[in-house]
N, CA, C, O and the ligand as a Tripos MOL2 file, in Angstrom:
@<TRIPOS>MOLECULE
protein
  245   243    62     0     0
PROTEIN
NO_CHARGES

@<TRIPOS>ATOM
      1 N          37.5850  -15.6140   11.5550 N.3       1 MET1
      2 CA         36.4780  -15.2720   10.7270 C.3       1 MET1
      3 C          36.0810  -13.8410   11.2990 C.2       1 MET1
      4 O          36.1310  -13.7000   12.5210 O.2       1 MET1
      5 N          35.7260  -12.8650   10.5760 N.am      2 ALA2
      6 CA         35.2380  -11.5590   11.1170 C.3       2 ALA2
      7 C          33.8650  -11.4880   11.6660 C.2       2 ALA2
      8 O          32.8940  -11.9900   11.1000 O.2       2 ALA2
      9 N          33.8160  -10.8180   12.8360 N.am      3 GLU3
     10 CA         32.4200  -10.7590   13.3150 C.3       3 GLU3
     11 C          31.4460   -9.7540   12.6940 C.2       3 GLU3
     12 O          31.8370   -8.7040   12.1850 O.2       3 GLU3
     13 N          30.2690  -10.0900   12.7510 N.am      4 LYS4
     14 CA         29.3310   -9.2970   11.9760 C.3       4 LYS4
     15 C          28.1410   -9.0550   12.8460 C.2       4 LYS4
     16 O          27.9690   -9.7140   13.8720 O.2       4 LYS4
     17 N          27.2910   -8.0930   12.4430 N.am      5 ALA5
     18 CA         26.2050   -7.5680   13.2750 C.3       5 ALA5
     19 C          25.0300   -7.7970   12.5970 C.2       5 ALA5
     20 O          24.8930   -7.3710   11.4510 O.2       5 ALA5
     21 N          23.9620   -8.5600   13.2900 N.am      6 CYS6
     22 CA         22.6120   -8.9410   12.5970 C.3       6 CYS6
     23 C          21.8520   -7.7290   12.4310 C.2       6 CYS6
     24 O          21.7190   -6.9260   13.3540 O.2       6 CYS6
     25 N          21.3450   -7.5650   11.2850 N.am      7 LYS7
     26 CA         20.4340   -6.2540   11.0090 C.3       7 LYS7
     27 C          19.1940   -6.2990   11.6560 C.2       7 LYS7
     28 O          18.6640   -5.2160   11.9050 O.2       7 LYS7
     29 N          18.6010   -7.3760   11.9930 N.am      8 GLN8
     30 CA         17.5660   -7.5520   12.8430 C.3       8 GLN8
     31 C          17.5700   -7.1990   14.2320 C.2       8 GLN8
     32 O          16.7220   -6.4350   14.6930 O.2       8 GLN8
     33 N          18.4970   -7.7240   14.9380 N.am      9 CYS9
     34 CA         18.4770   -7.5070   16.2930 C.3       9 CYS9
     35 C          19.9780   -7.0390   16.8630 C.2       9 CYS9
     36 O          20.2450   -7.0210   18.0650 O.2       9 CYS9
     37 N          20.8780   -6.6790   15.8470 N.am     10 LYS10
     38 CA         22.1020   -6.1870   16.1540 C.3      10 LYS10
     39 C          23.0910   -7.0670   17.0750 C.2      10 LYS10
     40 O          24.0870   -6.6010   17.6280 O.2      10 LYS10
     41 N          22.7280   -8.2220   17.1470 N.am     11 HIS11
     42 CA         23.6150   -9.2060   17.8470 C.3      11 HIS11
     43 C          24.7420   -9.3770   16.9220 C.2      11 HIS11
     44 O          24.6670   -9.4900   15.6990 O.2      11 HIS11
     45 N          26.0060   -9.3830   17.8020 N.am     12 VAL12
     46 CA         27.2380   -9.5480   16.9130 C.3      12 VAL12
     47 C          27.7490  -11.0290   17.0760 C.2      12 VAL12
     48 O          27.9560  -11.5970   18.1490 O.2      12 VAL12
     49 N          27.8920  -11.4780   15.9880 N.am     13 TYR13
     50 CA         28.3360  -13.1210   15.9680 C.3      13 TYR13
     51 C          29.2190  -13.3820   14.8810 C.2      13 TYR13
     52 O          29.4930  -12.5030   14.0630 O.2      13 TYR13
     53 N          29.7770  -14.7730   14.8080 N.am     14 GLU14
     54 CA         30.5840  -15.1800   13.7810 C.3      14 GLU14
     55 C          29.6750  -16.4290   12.9720 C.2      14 GLU14
     56 O          28.9920  -17.1710   13.6770 O.2      14 GLU14
     57 N          29.6920  -16.5850   11.8070 N.am     15 GLY15
     58 CA         29.0020  -17.6310   11.0250 C.3      15 GLY15
     59 C          27.9500  -17.2080   10.2150 C.2      15 GLY15
     60 O          27.8420  -16.0070    9.9690 O.2      15 GLY15
     61 N          27.2090  -17.9650    9.7930 N.am     16 ASN16
     62 CA         26.1920  -17.6090    8.6040 C.3      16 ASN16
     63 C          24.8560  -17.0680    9.1400 C.2      16 ASN16
     64 O          24.2120  -16.2230    8.5180 O.2      16 ASN16
     65 N          24.4650  -17.5850   10.3150 N.am     17 THR17
     66 CA         23.0180  -17.2570   10.6970 C.3      17 THR17
     67 C          23.1420  -16.6390   12.1030 C.2      17 THR17
     68 O          23.9960  -17.0510   12.8870 O.2      17 THR17
     69 N          22.3060  -15.6730   12.4110 N.am     18 CYS18
     70 CA         22.3170  -15.0340   13.8120 C.3      18 CYS18
     71 C          21.8160  -16.0660   14.7030 C.2      18 CYS18
     72 O          20.7560  -16.6420   14.4590 O.2      18 CYS18
     73 N          22.5480  -16.3390   15.7580 N.am     19 PRO19
     74 CA         22.0800  -17.4370   16.7220 C.3      19 PRO19
     75 C          21.0670  -16.8350   17.5920 C.2      19 PRO19
     76 O          20.4490  -17.5980   18.3330 O.2      19 PRO19
     77 N          20.7950  -15.5450   17.6160 N.am     20 ASN20
     78 CA         19.9660  -14.7640   18.4770 C.3      20 ASN20
     79 C          18.3710  -14.8560   17.7660 C.2      20 ASN20
     80 O          17.3670  -15.2740   18.3410 O.2      20 ASN20
     81 N          18.4420  -14.4280   16.5910 N.am     21 CYS21
     82 CA         17.0510  -14.5610   16.0270 C.3      21 CYS21
     83 C          16.9170  -15.3110   14.6160 C.2      21 CYS21
     84 O          15.8460  -15.4110   14.0170 O.2      21 CYS21
     85 N          18.0250  -15.7780   14.2040 N.am     22 GLY22
     86 CA         17.8640  -16.7110   13.0960 C.3      22 GLY22
     87 C          18.0920  -15.8120   11.6840 C.2      22 GLY22
     88 O          18.2360  -16.4160   10.6210 O.2      22 GLY22
     89 N          18.1110  -14.7460   11.7180 N.am     23 SER23
     90 CA         18.1500  -13.9780   10.5750 C.3      23 SER23
     91 C          19.5770  -14.1380    9.9130 C.2      23 SER23
     92 O          20.5550  -14.4540   10.5920 O.2      23 SER23
     93 N          19.6490  -13.8950    8.5030 N.am     24 GLN24
     94 CA         20.8260  -14.1510    7.7880 C.3      24 GLN24
     95 C          21.2170  -12.7840    7.0750 C.2      24 GLN24
     96 O          22.0390  -12.7340    6.1600 O.2      24 GLN24
     97 N          20.5930  -11.7610    7.5490 N.am     25 GLU25
     98 CA         20.6960  -10.4470    7.2990 C.3      25 GLU25
     99 C          21.7430   -9.6940    8.1350 C.2      25 GLU25
    100 O          21.4400   -9.3760    9.2850 O.2      25 GLU25
    101 N          23.0010   -9.3730    7.6230 N.am     26 PHE26
    102 CA         24.0050   -8.8230    8.4370 C.3      26 PHE26
    103 C          24.7510   -7.7180    7.8500 C.2      26 PHE26
    104 O          24.7910   -7.4230    6.6560 O.2      26 PHE26
    105 N          25.4030   -7.0760    8.9300 N.am     27 SER27
    106 CA         26.2490   -6.0510    8.2230 C.3      27 SER27
    107 C          27.6600   -6.0080    9.0540 C.2      27 SER27
    108 O          27.7070   -6.0120   10.2840 O.2      27 SER27
    109 N          28.9160   -5.9620    8.1080 N.am     28 GLU28
    110 CA         30.0380   -6.0070    8.8250 C.3      28 GLU28
    111 C          30.4790   -4.6900    9.2050 C.2      28 GLU28
    112 O          31.5210   -4.5590    9.8470 O.2      28 GLU28
    113 N          29.6740   -3.5620    8.8150 N.am     29 ASN29
    114 CA         30.0030   -2.2050    8.9070 C.3      29 ASN29
    115 C          29.2270   -1.8510   10.0950 C.2      29 ASN29
    116 O          28.1160   -1.3580    9.9040 O.2      29 ASN29
    117 N          29.6680   -2.0390   11.3790 N.am     30 TYR30
    118 CA         29.1650   -1.5320   12.4010 C.3      30 TYR30
    119 C          30.0640   -0.7780   13.4220 C.2      30 TYR30
    120 O          31.2790   -0.9770   13.4330 O.2      30 TYR30
    121 N          29.4730    0.0730   14.2640 N.am     31 LYS31
    122 CA         30.2690    0.8520   15.1680 C.3      31 LYS31
    123 C          30.0980    0.4510   16.5590 C.2      31 LYS31
    124 O          28.9670    0.5660   17.0310 O.2      31 LYS31
    125 N          31.1300   -0.0470   17.3640 N.am     32 GLY32
    126 CA         31.1470   -0.2690   18.6990 C.3      32 GLY32
    127 C          30.2340   -1.4640   18.9600 C.2      32 GLY32
    128 O          29.4150   -1.8680   18.1340 O.2      32 GLY32
    129 N          30.4490   -2.0570   20.2920 N.am     33 ASN33
    130 CA         29.6730   -3.1530   20.5850 C.3      33 ASN33
    131 C          29.5420   -3.0770   22.0700 C.2      33 ASN33
    132 O          30.3810   -2.4770   22.7420 O.2      33 ASN33
    133 N          28.5000   -3.6760   22.5990 N.am     34 VAL34
    134 CA         28.3540   -3.6980   24.0430 C.3      34 VAL34
    135 C          28.0440   -5.2360   24.3620 C.2      34 VAL34
    136 O          27.3500   -5.9180   23.6080 O.2      34 VAL34
    137 N          28.6720   -5.7740   25.6610 N.am     35 ARG35
    138 CA         28.3050   -7.0000   25.9610 C.3      35 ARG35
    139 C          27.0920   -6.8490   27.0260 C.2      35 ARG35
    140 O          27.2790   -6.1430   28.0170 O.2      35 ARG35
    141 N          25.9980   -7.4250   26.8570 N.am     36 ILE36
    142 CA         24.9630   -7.4970   27.7360 C.3      36 ILE36
    143 C          24.9360   -8.5470   28.4460 C.2      36 ILE36
    144 O          24.8170   -9.6100   27.8370 O.2      36 ILE36
    145 N          25.0310   -8.5740   29.8650 N.am     37 LEU37
    146 CA         24.9680   -9.5980   30.6730 C.3      37 LEU37
    147 C          23.6440   -9.7770   31.3400 C.2      37 LEU37
    148 O          23.1470  -10.8840   31.5450 O.2      37 LEU37
    149 N          23.1180   -8.6890   31.6560 N.am     38 ASN38
    150 CA         21.7340   -8.6120   32.4820 C.3      38 ASN38
    151 C          20.7830   -7.5910   31.9510 C.2      38 ASN38
    152 O          20.5440   -6.5090   32.4870 O.2      38 ASN38
    153 N          20.2030   -8.0970   30.7140 N.am     39 PRO39
    154 CA         19.3440   -7.2660   29.9570 C.3      39 PRO39
    155 C          18.2680   -6.6100   30.7600 C.2      39 PRO39
    156 O          17.9070   -5.4670   30.4800 O.2      39 PRO39
    157 N          17.7420   -7.2830   31.7450 N.am     40 GLU40
    158 CA         16.5240   -6.7250   32.6960 C.3      40 GLU40
    159 C          17.0110   -5.6230   33.4020 C.2      40 GLU40
    160 O          16.2720   -4.6460   33.5280 O.2      40 GLU40
    161 N          18.2730   -5.6190   33.9450 N.am     41 ASN41
    162 CA         18.8720   -4.4600   34.7460 C.3      41 ASN41
    163 C          19.8280   -3.5270   34.1150 C.2      41 ASN41
    164 O          20.5490   -2.7830   34.7790 O.2      41 ASN41
    165 N          19.8240   -3.5780   32.7310 N.am     42 SER42
    166 CA         20.8390   -2.7410   31.9240 C.3      42 SER42
    167 C          20.2830   -1.7800   31.2920 C.2      42 SER42
    168 O          19.3740   -1.9760   30.4860 O.2      42 SER42
    169 N          20.7890   -0.5350   31.5920 N.am     43 GLU43
    170 CA         20.1910    0.8020   30.9800 C.3      43 GLU43
    171 C          20.4910    0.8530   29.4870 C.2      43 GLU43
    172 O          19.7030    1.3060   28.6580 O.2      43 GLU43
    173 N          21.7500    0.3280   29.1970 N.am     44 ILE44
    174 CA         22.1100    0.1790   27.8230 C.3      44 ILE44
    175 C          21.1310   -0.7020   26.9360 C.2      44 ILE44
    176 O          20.6430   -0.3520   25.8610 O.2      44 ILE44
    177 N          20.9430   -1.8680   27.5650 N.am     45 ALA45
    178 CA         20.0420   -2.7930   26.9920 C.3      45 ALA45
    179 C          18.6290   -2.1460   26.6280 C.2      45 ALA45
    180 O          18.1250   -2.3260   25.5190 O.2      45 ALA45
    181 N          18.0370   -1.4090   27.5900 N.am     46 THR46
    182 CA         16.8200   -0.9240   27.5670 C.3      46 THR46
    183 C          16.9180    0.2430   26.3380 C.2      46 THR46
    184 O          16.0400    0.2880   25.4760 O.2      46 THR46
    185 N          17.8490    1.0010   26.3350 N.am     47 ASN47
    186 CA         17.9580    1.8740   25.4010 C.3      47 ASN47
    187 C          17.9950    1.4620   24.0410 C.2      47 ASN47
    188 O          17.3520    2.0760   23.1890 O.2      47 ASN47
    189 N          18.8190    0.3000   23.7190 N.am     48 LEU48
    190 CA         18.8510   -0.4180   22.4390 C.3      48 LEU48
    191 C          17.8580   -1.3180   22.2790 C.2      48 LEU48
    192 O          17.7500   -1.8330   21.1660 O.2      48 LEU48
    193 N          17.0230   -1.6610   23.2360 N.am     49 LYS49
    194 CA         15.8830   -2.5300   23.0620 C.3      49 LYS49
    195 C          16.4430   -3.8910   22.8170 C.2      49 LYS49
    196 O          16.0460   -4.6240   21.9110 O.2      49 LYS49
    197 N          17.3240   -4.1740   23.6130 N.am     50 ILE50
    198 CA         17.8450   -5.4460   23.6950 C.3      50 ILE50
    199 C          17.3240   -6.2830   25.1060 C.2      50 ILE50
    200 O          17.4030   -5.8550   26.2580 O.2      50 ILE50
    201 N          16.7680   -7.6060   24.6610 N.am     51 THR51
    202 CA         16.1590   -8.2750   25.5570 C.3      51 THR51
    203 C          17.0290   -9.5560   26.1170 C.2      51 THR51
    204 O          16.8600  -10.1370   27.1890 O.2      51 THR51
    205 N          17.8380   -9.7890   25.2770 N.am     52 LYS52
    206 CA         18.6620  -11.0690   25.5450 C.3      52 LYS52
    207 C          20.3090  -10.7410   25.7750 C.2      52 LYS52
    208 O          20.9140   -9.7820   25.2970 O.2      52 LYS52
    209 N          20.8160  -11.7160   26.5660 N.am     53 LYS53
    210 CA         22.1810  -11.5600   26.7650 C.3      53 LYS53
    211 C          23.0670  -11.8690   25.4890 C.2      53 LYS53
    212 O          22.7280  -12.6140   24.5700 O.2      53 LYS53
    213 N          24.2560  -11.1740   25.5860 N.am     54 GLY54
    214 CA         25.2220  -11.4280   24.3810 C.3      54 GLY54
    215 C          25.9210  -10.0810   24.0120 C.2      54 GLY54
    216 O          25.8960   -9.1120   24.7700 O.2      54 GLY54
    217 N          26.4840  -10.0820   22.9160 N.am     55 LYS55
    218 CA         27.3270   -9.0610   22.4510 C.3      55 LYS55
    219 C          26.4580   -8.2970   21.2450 C.2      55 LYS55
    220 O          26.0320   -8.9450   20.2890 O.2      55 LYS55
    221 N          26.2590   -7.0160   21.3620 N.am     56 PHE56
    222 CA         25.3880   -6.4750   20.4480 C.3      56 PHE56
    223 C          26.1660   -5.1270   19.9290 C.2      56 PHE56
    224 O          26.9460   -4.5000   20.6450 O.2      56 PHE56
    225 N          25.8680   -4.8060   18.6950 N.am     57 ALA57
    226 CA         26.4280   -3.5430   18.0380 C.3      57 ALA57
    227 C          25.5710   -2.5230   18.5570 C.2      57 ALA57
    228 O          24.3820   -2.6360   18.8520 O.2      57 ALA57
    229 N          26.4370   -1.3320   18.6500 N.am     58 ILE58
    230 CA         25.6890   -0.0400   19.0980 C.3      58 ILE58
    231 C          24.9290    0.5790   17.8990 C.2      58 ILE58
    232 O          23.7740    1.0000   17.9640 O.2      58 ILE58
    233 N          25.7130    0.5840   16.7990 N.am     59 LYS59
    234 CA         25.2700    1.0900   15.4680 C.3      59 LYS59
    235 C          25.6100    0.5810   14.3080 C.2      59 LYS59
    236 O          26.7930    0.5070   13.9760 O.2      59 LYS59
    237 N          24.5230    0.1250   13.4680 N.am     60 LEU60
    238 CA         24.9190   -0.4130   12.1120 C.3      60 LEU60
    239 C          25.2640    0.6220   11.1520 C.2      60 LEU60
    240 O          24.7280    1.7300   11.1450 O.2      60 LEU60
    241 N          26.2080    0.2300   10.3040 N.am     61 GLY61
    242 CA         26.7760    1.2520    9.1640 C.3      61 GLY61
    243 C          25.8240    0.9610    8.0520 C.2      61 GLY61
    244 O          25.9280    1.5550    6.9790 O.2      61 GLY61
    245 ZN         19.6170  -11.4170   14.8330 Zn       62 ZN62
@<TRIPOS>BOND
     1     1     2 1
     2     2     3 1
     3     3     4 2
     4     3     5 am
     5     5     6 1
     6     6     7 1
     7     7     8 2
     8     7     9 am
     9     9    10 1
    10    10    11 1
    11    11    12 2
    12    11    13 am
    13    13    14 1
    14    14    15 1
    15    15    16 2
    16    15    17 am
    17    17    18 1
    18    18    19 1
    19    19    20 2
    20    19    21 am
    21    21    22 1
    22    22    23 1
    23    23    24 2
    24    23    25 am
    25    25    26 1
    26    26    27 1
    27    27    28 2
    28    27    29 am
    29    29    30 1
    30    30    31 1
    31    31    32 2
    32    31    33 am
    33    33    34 1
    34    34    35 1
    35    35    36 2
    36    35    37 am
    37    37    38 1
    38    38    39 1
    39    39    40 2
    40    39    41 am
    41    41    42 1
    42    42    43 1
    43    43    44 2
    44    43    45 am
    45    45    46 1
    46    46    47 1
    47    47    48 2
    48    47    49 am
    49    49    50 1
    50    50    51 1
    51    51    52 2
    52    51    53 am
    53    53    54 1
    54    54    55 1
    55    55    56 2
    56    55    57 am
    57    57    58 1
    58    58    59 1
    59    59    60 2
    60    59    61 am
    61    61    62 1
    62    62    63 1
    63    63    64 2
    64    63    65 am
    65    65    66 1
    66    66    67 1
    67    67    68 2
    68    67    69 am
    69    69    70 1
    70    70    71 1
    71    71    72 2
    72    71    73 am
    73    73    74 1
    74    74    75 1
    75    75    76 2
    76    75    77 am
    77    77    78 1
    78    78    79 1
    79    79    80 2
    80    79    81 am
    81    81    82 1
    82    82    83 1
    83    83    84 2
    84    83    85 am
    85    85    86 1
    86    86    87 1
    87    87    88 2
    88    87    89 am
    89    89    90 1
    90    90    91 1
    91    91    92 2
    92    91    93 am
    93    93    94 1
    94    94    95 1
    95    95    96 2
    96    95    97 am
    97    97    98 1
    98    98    99 1
    99    99   100 2
   100    99   101 am
   101   101   102 1
   102   102   103 1
   103   103   104 2
   104   103   105 am
   105   105   106 1
   106   106   107 1
   107   107   108 2
   108   107   109 am
   109   109   110 1
   110   110   111 1
   111   111   112 2
   112   111   113 am
   113   113   114 1
   114   114   115 1
   115   115   116 2
   116   115   117 am
   117   117   118 1
   118   118   119 1
   119   119   120 2
   120   119   121 am
   121   121   122 1
   122   122   123 1
   123   123   124 2
   124   123   125 am
   125   125   126 1
   126   126   127 1
   127   127   128 2
   128   127   129 am
   129   129   130 1
   130   130   131 1
   131   131   132 2
   132   131   133 am
   133   133   134 1
   134   134   135 1
   135   135   136 2
   136   135   137 am
   137   137   138 1
   138   138   139 1
   139   139   140 2
   140   139   141 am
   141   141   142 1
   142   142   143 1
   143   143   144 2
   144   143   145 am
   145   145   146 1
   146   146   147 1
   147   147   148 2
   148   147   149 am
   149   149   150 1
   150   150   151 1
   151   151   152 2
   152   151   153 am
   153   153   154 1
   154   154   155 1
   155   155   156 2
   156   155   157 am
   157   157   158 1
   158   158   159 1
   159   159   160 2
   160   159   161 am
   161   161   162 1
   162   162   163 1
   163   163   164 2
   164   163   165 am
   165   165   166 1
   166   166   167 1
   167   167   168 2
   168   167   169 am
   169   169   170 1
   170   170   171 1
   171   171   172 2
   172   171   173 am
   173   173   174 1
   174   174   175 1
   175   175   176 2
   176   175   177 am
   177   177   178 1
   178   178   179 1
   179   179   180 2
   180   179   181 am
   181   181   182 1
   182   182   183 1
   183   183   184 2
   184   183   185 am
   185   185   186 1
   186   186   187 1
   187   187   188 2
   188   187   189 am
   189   189   190 1
   190   190   191 1
   191   191   192 2
   192   191   193 am
   193   193   194 1
   194   194   195 1
   195   195   196 2
   196   195   197 am
   197   197   198 1
   198   198   199 1
   199   199   200 2
   200   199   201 am
   201   201   202 1
   202   202   203 1
   203   203   204 2
   204   203   205 am
   205   205   206 1
   206   206   207 1
   207   207   208 2
   208   207   209 am
   209   209   210 1
   210   210   211 1
   211   211   212 2
   212   211   213 am
   213   213   214 1
   214   214   215 1
   215   215   216 2
   216   215   217 am
   217   217   218 1
   218   218   219 1
   219   219   220 2
   220   219   221 am
   221   221   222 1
   222   222   223 1
   223   223   224 2
   224   223   225 am
   225   225   226 1
   226   226   227 1
   227   227   228 2
   228   227   229 am
   229   229   230 1
   230   230   231 1
   231   231   232 2
   232   231   233 am
   233   233   234 1
   234   234   235 1
   235   235   236 2
   236   235   237 am
   237   237   238 1
   238   238   239 1
   239   239   240 2
   240   239   241 am
   241   241   242 1
   242   242   243 1
   243   243   244 2
@<TRIPOS>SUBSTRUCTURE
     1 MET1         2 RESIDUE 1 A MET
     2 ALA2         6 RESIDUE 1 A ALA
     3 GLU3        10 RESIDUE 1 A GLU
     4 LYS4        14 RESIDUE 1 A LYS
     5 ALA5        18 RESIDUE 1 A ALA
     6 CYS6        22 RESIDUE 1 A CYS
     7 LYS7        26 RESIDUE 1 A LYS
     8 GLN8        30 RESIDUE 1 A GLN
     9 CYS9        34 RESIDUE 1 A CYS
    10 LYS10       38 RESIDUE 1 A LYS
    11 HIS11       42 RESIDUE 1 A HIS
    12 VAL12       46 RESIDUE 1 A VAL
    13 TYR13       50 RESIDUE 1 A TYR
    14 GLU14       54 RESIDUE 1 A GLU
    15 GLY15       58 RESIDUE 1 A GLY
    16 ASN16       62 RESIDUE 1 A ASN
    17 THR17       66 RESIDUE 1 A THR
    18 CYS18       70 RESIDUE 1 A CYS
    19 PRO19       74 RESIDUE 1 A PRO
    20 ASN20       78 RESIDUE 1 A ASN
    21 CYS21       82 RESIDUE 1 A CYS
    22 GLY22       86 RESIDUE 1 A GLY
    23 SER23       90 RESIDUE 1 A SER
    24 GLN24       94 RESIDUE 1 A GLN
    25 GLU25       98 RESIDUE 1 A GLU
    26 PHE26      102 RESIDUE 1 A PHE
    27 SER27      106 RESIDUE 1 A SER
    28 GLU28      110 RESIDUE 1 A GLU
    29 ASN29      114 RESIDUE 1 A ASN
    30 TYR30      118 RESIDUE 1 A TYR
    31 LYS31      122 RESIDUE 1 A LYS
    32 GLY32      126 RESIDUE 1 A GLY
    33 ASN33      130 RESIDUE 1 A ASN
    34 VAL34      134 RESIDUE 1 A VAL
    35 ARG35      138 RESIDUE 1 A ARG
    36 ILE36      142 RESIDUE 1 A ILE
    37 LEU37      146 RESIDUE 1 A LEU
    38 ASN38      150 RESIDUE 1 A ASN
    39 PRO39      154 RESIDUE 1 A PRO
    40 GLU40      158 RESIDUE 1 A GLU
    41 ASN41      162 RESIDUE 1 A ASN
    42 SER42      166 RESIDUE 1 A SER
    43 GLU43      170 RESIDUE 1 A GLU
    44 ILE44      174 RESIDUE 1 A ILE
    45 ALA45      178 RESIDUE 1 A ALA
    46 THR46      182 RESIDUE 1 A THR
    47 ASN47      186 RESIDUE 1 A ASN
    48 LEU48      190 RESIDUE 1 A LEU
    49 LYS49      194 RESIDUE 1 A LYS
    50 ILE50      198 RESIDUE 1 A ILE
    51 THR51      202 RESIDUE 1 A THR
    52 LYS52      206 RESIDUE 1 A LYS
    53 LYS53      210 RESIDUE 1 A LYS
    54 GLY54      214 RESIDUE 1 A GLY
    55 LYS55      218 RESIDUE 1 A LYS
    56 PHE56      222 RESIDUE 1 A PHE
    57 ALA57      226 RESIDUE 1 A ALA
    58 ILE58      230 RESIDUE 1 A ILE
    59 LYS59      234 RESIDUE 1 A LYS
    60 LEU60      238 RESIDUE 1 A LEU
    61 GLY61      242 RESIDUE 1 A GLY
    62 ZN62       245 GROUP 0 **** ****
C-alpha cells in the first residue's frame, strides 16, 4: 500500500486514518519526508512545527 501524508499534521503513514492525529484527510502527492526521532532537539522538527516522533512529509502537494 502506498504511503500518504496527513493534511493536518504531515505525518506519513499507511492505512485509512492518521495514527498521529486521527485525521482522514490525506495527500498522496507530497515531496520529501523526514524521520523525526527527537522532536524536542530537532531543528527540522521545530521548523516544520512537528512535536511528535515519526515520519513526516516536508511539503504537501
Ligand atoms: Zn495527522
